[in-house]
C-alpha positions, 0 to 999 in steps of 0.5 A: 405853136401856142397862143397867137401873140396879140400884144407886146414886142413883135406881136401881130398887132405891133407888126400890122400897126407899123405897116398901118402907120406907113399906109397912113403916111402915104395917104397923108402925103397924097391928101395934104394940100401940096398942090395948093402949096405948089401954086403958091410957090409958083405965084411967088416965082412967076417967070423965075427961070429956076422953077422947072416948067413941069414943077406942079405936074411932077408934084401931082404925079408924085402924089399919085405914084406913091400910092403904089406902095400901098399894094406892097404894104397890103401884101406884107400885111397879108403874109404877116397875118398868115405866117403868124397865125399858122405858126401859132395854130396851123390852119387847114389852109395855110393861105386862106385869109378868112380862116386866119382872120377867124383865128385872130378873132377867136384868139382875141376873144379867148385873150380878152383883147379888143381894138378901138370901137368905131361908133356908127349911127343911122337916121331915116328922114322922109322927104318933104312932099311924099304922098305916102305916110309910111315909115322907114326903120333902120339898124346899124346892128346885125343879127348877132347884135354887133354893130356894123363898125365898118359901114360907110358914112354917107347920105343915101336915098331910098326911092319908091320905084313901083307903086299900086297905080303905075308899077303893078304893086299892091298898095302897102307893098310898094317897091323901093331901091336904096342908092348909096353914094359913089364908092371908092374902089381903091381901098388904099386911096386917100379918098377911101372910104367914100360911099357904099355904091350900093343899089339894094331893093326893098319892099314896104311891109303891109300891116293889113296883110296876114303873114304876107308881104313881109308882115309875119303877124296875123290880124296885126291891124286888129280888124277881126274880133271875137267877144272883144278879143282880137283874133289870133291874139291871147289876152295874158293879163286883163279882161276882154270887155273891161281892159281890152276892147274892140276899137271902132273909133278912132282907127288908123286903117280899116275899121278896127283898132286895139283899145286898152282901157286904163284903170290905174292898176292893171298891167294889161298884156296880149301875146301872139305866138309865132309858128302857130297858125291855129291860134297865133300866126304861121309866121316863123322867126329865124335865128340871128336875124334883124327884125323891125316893128312898126305900130301907130298909137293915139289916146283919147286924153293924154294920160298922166301915167302908163308905159306900153312895152313891146317885146319878144318873149319865150313860152315862160314869159321871159324876154328873149335876148339877142346874142350879146345879151340885149333884151328884145324890148322897147317902150313908149311913155304914154304921157308923151302920146298925143291925140293924133296917130303917131308912129313908134318903132323898134328893132329886134335881133334873135339869138343864134338859138331860139327858144322852142316858143316865141311870142310877140307881146304888147303890155302895159309895163306901167299901168294906164291912168284910170279912165284913159284909153290907148288905141293901137293900130296898123302893127307890123313886124318883119325882117329888115334888109341888109343894104350891103355886106358889112352895112346897116339894115332897113325896113319900110312900113306902109301907112294909112296913105300908100306910097307913090312913085318917087316918094323918097327917104334920106338915109344918113349913116355915120362912122367916126372910125374910132376918132382917127384921122386917115382911118388909122384904127385897127378895125378900119385898117383890117377892112382895107387890107383883108376881106373883112366886110365881104365875110361879115368879120369884125374884130372884138372892140370896146371903148377902152381897147387893150390894143391901142391905135397908137401902134398905128399912129405913134412911132414904134420900135424897129420890128423883125419880119424875118422868117428866121427871127420869128419861126413863121411860115411863109405862104408858098414855102414848104 
């Protein structure tokens, strides 16, 4: 027993890389243009008695039949994983793949080992002709701050399926359904991965509701005020009636907005405390959770200076970081804000251990130009929804005009699979062989990996998979 050998001769990743190379070769044969080549040959040998009548179909059948090898490769990969992990550190269950995978991840973290990072992306585009002017905010990172490196690359559709006019939903809280493109159930098919095949529900978050319909904030639409101070908000920097005023025109929704008045020097800030029903909001944050925020901004005259920053802070004013050390903060350069209401959004991720006090803060991290007025309205903050295990997160936010039935967004996700052909990268290979996505497991990764994918793509040494040679425990044996 000892350290699990991750790199070097006869290591776990060298063995799995060899099996991965065999799977890649199978897929190459299945996916290559053999059928086109066969047709070209037949055209050149028309009516030639040397060409068997079933030549084309036999080649096609061979491409299909060779796929049966993939299941054998998976069985050997799974046995190799279990054997080597249990030889290094016996697990409570010698046949539990999830325990073994968690042990591999822990060993990689302890040894500073990484595989090639898969770069992923997401965009949400409103379909032309939508009635509602709300927005959709997406994230490819999960609650612990890690990217969902095994998400499916697809062009999916998010559709409003119930509205306030025909679907018994409140205006601003319409129902949506995410529809991913068709999936490929066989993880060893050369066509894998296709789409997610997901059909996930989603509801629009309504900024006009107080700690309801997904919005965790109270008076975030800035409708109620007391002496130029928005109710349930605390002015941390600045003075009510000077730098902070009740806006009555312009407004995005309702009859009020938050008006920040620039004087060229004051970095005005307001906060709302979570889990504080008396002076903040009763809404509570949960650890390791993805949250999205949406707000609308406009100015009376485009300022020459000023930056608005929105962040999560603790009771001492320190920005709360996610589990990867990334601060929960985003900023808007106010010289780029126009005189028309424009949406801005951000995504936050809470750490595993939340501080005792959490606040949402709006602040001028760069002072607003003297005499200029910034207006903030229709602010909402709520949890984003995961679309499928191992997949991205989405949140829908209402606008000034409610969504109607069949309003749509195109949700496009991308995944470079580590820049590999036929998924020949360890992050993807593990997702094909083992229950990684179902259990939200990811191998530690980086853009400069210590475990190269050339173990899959390049010719390697002959490896010994025998029990005697490696003192490995084989599942099912005493």
